[in-house]
C-alpha positions, 0 to 999 in steps of 0.5 A: 500499500505504501512503500518509502525508500531511503527517504531524506529530509534536512533542515538546514544542518539538521538531517531529521530522516537519514534514509528511512525505509519501510513499507506498509502492507494492505489491510493492516495497522502499522504502527510508527513510534520513537522518542521525542525527536526521532521524525516521525511527525517529520516522516507523516509530513513528507508523505503527505506532501506537507514537507518536500523530501531531499531525497529518496522516492515514495510509493503509494499503490504501486504508483511513485508520488512526485513532489505533489501538493497535499491536497493531490495526495489526499485525492490519491486516497491517502487521508490524515490527521494532526496532533493538534486538531484545527475544526471550524469552531463556529459550525456544528459537529455535522455541519463539520462533516459535510465540509469533507467530502470530495468532488461534491456536485453542489461545490459549481455555482451553475450545478445548484440550478442544472443538478439539483437533483443530484445534489439532493441525493448527494446530501442525503447520501452524505447525511447518512453517511455523517451520522454512521461516522459519528455513531462510530465515534460516539459523537452522534449525540453531540451532532447539533453541538457546536464544535468550539464547545467539544473537548480537546479529545473530542475535537480530536475524533471529529478530526478524524471523522472528517477523514472517513467521511472523504473515504481515503484507502489509507489512513495516517493517524498523528497521535489520535489518542493524545487528550482523550480521555481513557473511556474514549481511547478504548472506544477509539481502539475498537473503531480503529480495528473496526475500520481495518477489519470492516472498513477494509482501511489500511492505517499508520499511526504514530502513537506514544501510548505503547498500550495502544500500539500493542492492541492494535497494531500488526507490525510496528516501525521504530525511528530514532535521530531520523533512522529506523532501528527497529521493525517487526511485531509489537512483542519483538519490539518490546524486547528489541534492546536498541528500541530499549536503549533509545527509549530509556538510555540503556536503563531496566525495561520497566515502564516501556513494556504495554 
């Protein structure tokens, strides 16, 4: 589904990514972890076109991604969330979701008059889809609430909802559980699993909560100082000495294992 080959990214004299290579299998949940400053978010930004890369290649479904703009990459079927969720706060939760579907007929002015029936059908379809997504994310009861009144965790769930309604093939989640209360974290874990198992989605997730990583990921990739230092199952990663060294500086294993 996704393949990186020797990807580099520099910021002045700092090499944020140094020849990073990995791949993500279709229908999998893959974790991307590492200590602070290891290059995880930079990797996400390079994949989705927010940063241009300084070397290497990225492939999506076998097609090489050139220097595309973020909206062009999104149209190819790659959706992402951000660590800090930005939502139109004066719009309701439902209205936020209805902003996101791509290529809506009603976006073109004259279609309002020429294709009214088609627009009406699309609107009903997106309303039904939005309701299903809000129920999945446990936000349905808040559908008429202004987005600005949501908690930080609820705004993250809403951001995920906006990604889902655009129906991407690959979803990149950047710390989705940060700021989310424990009850919502459990709901989010189940929702992510259903996206893979029932929705057929492929997911790449950056997450500091190692319990979440161990519960939902098929494989885990570990970065440190912009380099890939390990890759394997969650159990293999928990027992990898190089990973423990990167996280704990050589201290005992306590605190790392989920």
